[in-house]
C-alpha positions in Angstrom: 151.8 133.7 100.1 154.0 133.1 97.1 157.3 131.2 96.7 160.2 132.1 94.6 162.6 129.5 93.2 166.4 129.8 93.8 169.3 127.6 92.6 171.1 127.9 95.9 172.6 124.7 97.3 174.0 126.4 100.4 174.2 129.7 102.2 177.3 131.3 103.8 176.7 134.0 106.4 179.6 136.4 107.0 179.6 139.0 109.8 179.7 142.5 108.2 180.8 144.2 111.3 183.9 141.9 111.6 184.7 142.5 108.0 184.5 146.3 108.4 186.7 146.2 111.5 189.4 144.5 109.5 189.2 146.9 106.6 189.3 144.0 104.1 192.1 141.7 105.3 192.0 139.2 102.4 193.2 138.9 98.8 196.7 139.6 97.5 197.0 143.1 99.0 194.9 142.5 102.0 192.3 145.1 101.1 189.5 142.8 99.9 186.6 141.7 102.1 186.2 138.0 102.8 182.8 137.9 101.1 184.1 139.5 97.9 187.2 137.2 97.9 185.1 134.1 98.3 182.7 135.1 95.5 185.6 135.8 93.2 187.5 132.6 94.1 184.3 130.4 93.5 183.2 132.3 90.4 179.6 132.6 91.8 176.7 134.0 89.8 174.7 136.8 91.4 171.2 136.6 92.8 169.0 133.6 92.9 170.7 132.0 90.0 173.9 131.3 91.8 174.8 127.8 93.0 175.4 129.2 96.5 175.0 132.6 98.1 177.3 134.5 100.4 175.4 136.9 102.6 176.9 139.6 104.8 174.8 139.9 107.9 174.8 142.3 110.8 176.8 141.4 113.9 176.7 137.8 114.9 177.8 138.7 118.5 181.2 136.8 118.6 183.5 139.7 117.7 186.9 138.1 117.4 190.0 140.2 117.2 191.7 140.1 113.8 189.2 137.6 112.4 185.8 137.3 110.7 182.9 135.1 111.9 181.6 132.8 109.2 178.5 130.4 109.4 178.0 127.7 106.9 174.3 127.2 106.4 174.8 123.4 105.9 176.5 123.2 109.3 174.8 125.9 111.5 176.2 124.4 114.7 179.8 125.2 113.7 180.8 128.9 113.5 184.2 129.6 112.0 186.6 132.4 113.0 188.7 133.1 109.9 191.9 135.0 110.7 192.8 138.0 108.4 195.3 137.2 105.7 194.2 133.6 105.6 194.5 131.9 102.2 191.1 132.1 100.5 191.5 128.7 98.8 192.1 127.1 102.2 189.0 128.8 103.6 186.9 127.5 100.6 188.2 123.9 101.2 187.7 124.2 104.9 184.0 125.2 104.4 183.6 122.4 101.8 182.3 124.9 99.2 184.1 123.7 96.0 182.2 120.4 96.1 178.9 122.1 96.8 179.3 124.5 93.9 180.3 121.7 91.6 177.3 119.6 92.6 174.9 122.5 92.2 176.3 123.4 88.8 175.9 119.8 87.7 172.2 119.7 88.8 171.3 122.8 86.8 
């Protein structure tokens, strides 16, 4: 077995099925997916070199109406239901991601 290094400090899981049902729901026009809006707001690098990764996963089984299920890998016991048209900056602050990205960038 081999190992591969990554620079990830955290992992965010976003339900792809919830995002698809909303047809976007975030950003200025409400047509951007939550994953894409978070990546853009945080200015993340792609792949293993990023400070944190946002992964869209298959259905998480919660299926809220008008919201997306989000799991922060640092707090797996707390699942968030993020309503459509929520401010992306508030979501980032609520997940505590700005500090995680800044710490990871300082370590590299």
